[in-house]
N, C-alpha and C positions, 0 to 999 in steps of 0.2 A: 446571564444566557450566554451559552457557547456559540462561537462564529462556527457558521456551516457553509459548506462548499455551494459556491453559486452553480447551478443547474444550467447548462447549456445543452444545445443539439448534439455538440460533440461528445461531451462528458455524461450526458444521460444514462446511456446503456451500462456504462461502467455503475453509477451508484445505483441503478435500477436493481443490476444483479447483486450488490452488495445488501441492498433492501430484503433481497428474497434469500440472503444467505450464501451467496456464491461469489466467487473472484472472476470477472471476464477481463480479458484483456484484447486489445487490437491486435492481429496480427497482417503482416503486409502478405499481399496475394502476388507479387511480383515474382517469378520463377526464380530468378537468382539470388533472393533475398529470404523472402518467407520467415523474417524475423517477429518476435513479439514484442511489443511496445507499451511501454509504460511513461508517461501519464498520456491520456486520450489527446490525439492530434488529427489534422486534417490531412496531413500526407505522411509517410516513412521519414524517421530522422537519419535512417542508414541509407537509402536509395533514392528518397525523394518521390518515390511512388505514391500514388493518390489513390490506388484500390485497396482499400483495408477491410478486413471482417472483425467480427469480435466473435471470441473465442473463450469456452471456459478452460480455467488453468487449475492447476495442483493446489495452489496456495501454500504449497512447501518451499523452503529456502535456506539459505545460510546467510548468518551474520557476519556483514562485510566491516561494519564499525557500530561504534555506538558512543552515546553521552549521556550524562546525568543532568537532566534541566531541575535546577533549584530554583530558578527565579523565571517562571514562564513571562511570556511577552502579552499575554492577556490574563486581567483580572480573574476570569472564570476558570481559569486551570490553576489558580494558586491553590486551592485545597487540595489538589492533587499530588502536588511536587513535594519530595522530588519524585522523579519517575525517569524511566530510561527509553531514551529516543534512539532508534536504530535505522540503519540503512541494511535491507537485505536483498541479497541478488537470489532472484525467484529462480527455481528451476528451470523455467522456461527463458532466463536469459536476462530479463531487465531487471533493475534497481530499483526499488520501493522502499519508502520512507514510511515509517510508523511507530506507535509505542508498543513495548512490550507490557504484556498482562501478567505476566508470570512474576511472582515476587522473588528478588535476587539482591545480594548484597550489592551495597551501592559501588563498591570496588572490585565487582566480579569481572572477569575477562570473558566475555561473551563471543568476540570473534572467531568465526568458524563452526558455532553451534548450529544445530539445526531447528528451524522453528517452523511454523503452521499458522495460516490465517484462522482468526476467531473473528466473530463480528461482534459489536456492540451497539446497543440503541442509545446513541447521543443525543437524540431529539425526538420526539414523538414522530414515529414511523420511519425514522432515519438512522439506518445501521451503516457502521463506518468500519473499515477493516483495522485490526490490529494483529500483533503476533504474539504467540504462545511458545514455550520451549516446548520441542517435540521429545 
């Protein structure tokens, strides 16, 4: 069985949105900031403001970097290896990490390629965000 995220009051809106097939991020409400935030937090990492809201985002982004995982750290992922792990800069600004679902050659240079979020049911009723090439 794959490890699943531990739900808390802070991150539950993110995972509830994923379960519904959408991507939501926090956004700082401080007038001088207004930045989107990933991963869920209790205050803005940019201005330390504590007034945050959850907003739907596009799910589109650009691959900033990637690596091929050949030897996963958890046995439940062994059958899926090798797979490509990405750092994606979302259109809204934050950097988000996940896996690429689009089959590509292991030596492909994906940096700068456009991606969009897709959701996969990784446990009963639990959808998690992944990316595919756009």
